[in-house]
N, C-alpha and C positions, 0 to 999 in steps of 0.2 A: 909569191904564192905558188905552190906546186899543184898542178892538176893531176888528180888521180883517175886513171882510165881503166875500167874493168872490161876485159875482153874475155868472155867465157861462154860455155855451152848454154844455149837457149835461155831458159828461164832462170838460170843460176844468177846471171847478172842482175836481173830485175829483183830477185829475192835478196841478194846482198845489199843492193841500194835501199830496198824497203827496210830491211832489218837495221841498217846503219841509221837511217833517218828516224826510225822508231826509237832507237837507243838514245840518239842525240837530241831527239824531240825537236828537230828543225830540218828544214830543207838544206842540203849540203850543196852549195853552188859550184864547188870545184870538183865534183864527182861527175864523171860521164861514163856511160856504159855502152857496150856493143855486144848484144846477145847474138851468138853465132848458131844458126840452124844447120843441121847436117845436110839439108837439101841445097844450101847456098854454095856457089862456086867459090873456091879460095881467092881467085883473082878479083871477084866483086867485093869480097869482104876486105881484102887488102886495100882496095880503092877507098871504100868507106872509112877504114881505119886511118888512112893517110889524110883524108879530109878532116876527120875529127882532130887529129894530131895538129894539123896546120891551124885550125880554129883556136885550139887550146893554147898553142904557143904565141898566138897574138895577145893573149891576156894573162899568161902564166909564165913563170921563170923556168919551168921544166915540166916534164910529164913522167909520172910513175905509173907504168902499165902493170896491172895485177891480172894473172890468169889462173885458172883452176888447176889444170893438169899439164905438167911438162911433157912435151912430145906430141900432144893432141893438136888438132887444127888451130884453136885459138892461140896457143903458145907459139906454134910454128909461124903463124901470121905475125904475131907480135915481135918475134926475133928479127923480122925483116924491118922493124921500125926503130930499133935501138940505135941511138946516137950517144955514145958514152958522154956522161956529164950533162946531158940535155934530155935525153929520153932513156929511161932505165926499165928493166923488166924484172919482176919477181913472180915465180910460179908457186903453186900450192897454196893458193888463196884460202884464208879462213877469216872468220869474223874478227878475232883479236888483231890480225894483221891489218885489216881494212880500217878498224877504229884507230890504231896507232898511225897508219899512213895519213888519215885525215887530221888527226890530232897534231901531227908534226908537220903538216904541209906548209905552214908559214915559216919554217926553220931552214929551208933550202933543201935541194934534192938529196945531197949526200946524207944528211941527218934523217931526212924522211925515209929513205931507203933503209938505213941502219935500224931505225926505230920500228919500221914495219916488219923487217925480218925478225927482230927481237920479239915483237908482239906475236908473230905467227908461231915462233918456236916455243916461247914461254906459255903460249895459250894451249899447248898440248900437254895435258896432265893425266897421268894414269892414277886414278883414284882407286884405292884398295881398302877393303874393309868397310865397316860401318862408319858413317860420318853423321854427327849430330848437327843437323841443319837448323835446329831450333835451340839457341843458346840458353833459353830459360829452363830447359829440362835437365 
């Protein structure tokens, strides 16, 4: 099982976890979050993140870190945690990406990363024109 670890700005991490559990209609045991507040020192955040990673690796085959924005404090911290093939990072977190990551977390880290990326990219759709959302009309 792969542990999915969200490191993101403040309440975004909590919101993603809440939405995921709402959609899946269950508690997701292999999801952990680290909300980053702008008032926190990066060194303190890195220490907390490393502690979480260590705990997760005692019970998981790998860790997939998901961050909201590349180049922001959460992703800068996460880049220091990467261990190729063991701890991977994807930025640009969206809900389809998270759902895919959790859905494929029992399939190994490589497939989990690939499916999360696919879900994130394919979840972005430019809808044009009128769409009939009620098929009975």
